[in-house]
N, C-alpha and C positions, 0 to 999 in steps of 0.2 A: 552649238544654235546658238543663235541669239534672240532674245526676248524685246519688244517697244513694249510697253506696257499699253491697256486696253488694244492696241493694234498688233497684236504678236504676228512677229514674225518666227519663222524656224527653217533650218537650212538643213536640210541632208545630201549626201551623196546625189541622189537622184532628182530632188526639187526644190523648192522653198515654199513653203504656206503661209501665208498671208491672214490670220487669225482676224474676222470681223466681228466675232461674239467668243465665248467659250465656245460655241460648240459647233459653228461654221469658219469654215476658212477656204481663201484660193488658193488652193494646187500649182504653181507654175515648174511643170517639167522644166529640166535644165536644158533640154534640148530647143528650146522657146525662146533660148537667148543666143547669137549669132556667135559670141566670144567670150573669154572668162571675164574680160574685163566691163563687157556689159553686164554679165551675172553681177558682178562684183558691186555695181555702180548703184544697180534696181534696190537695195534696203535704203538707201538715202534718198534715191524719188520718191519711192513711197511714203517716207515718213515726210517729205516736204509739202509732198502732196496733201496728205493728212492735217499739217499743221497750217495751209492756206486753204484749206476746207474750214478748218473751226475759228477762223479772222473773218470769216464772209458775214 
């Protein structure tokens, strides 16, 4: 499992969970991704969006 400070992201064999607080997460099932490459690119996309939102 991988952790990003504050915006935590956990991977599991069945899903990715992106935590928006200590108790709340968005759960994305692996079936939402059309390929393994897309699933592997998702964490960087999330981090980029978080970084961009903080610079506005």
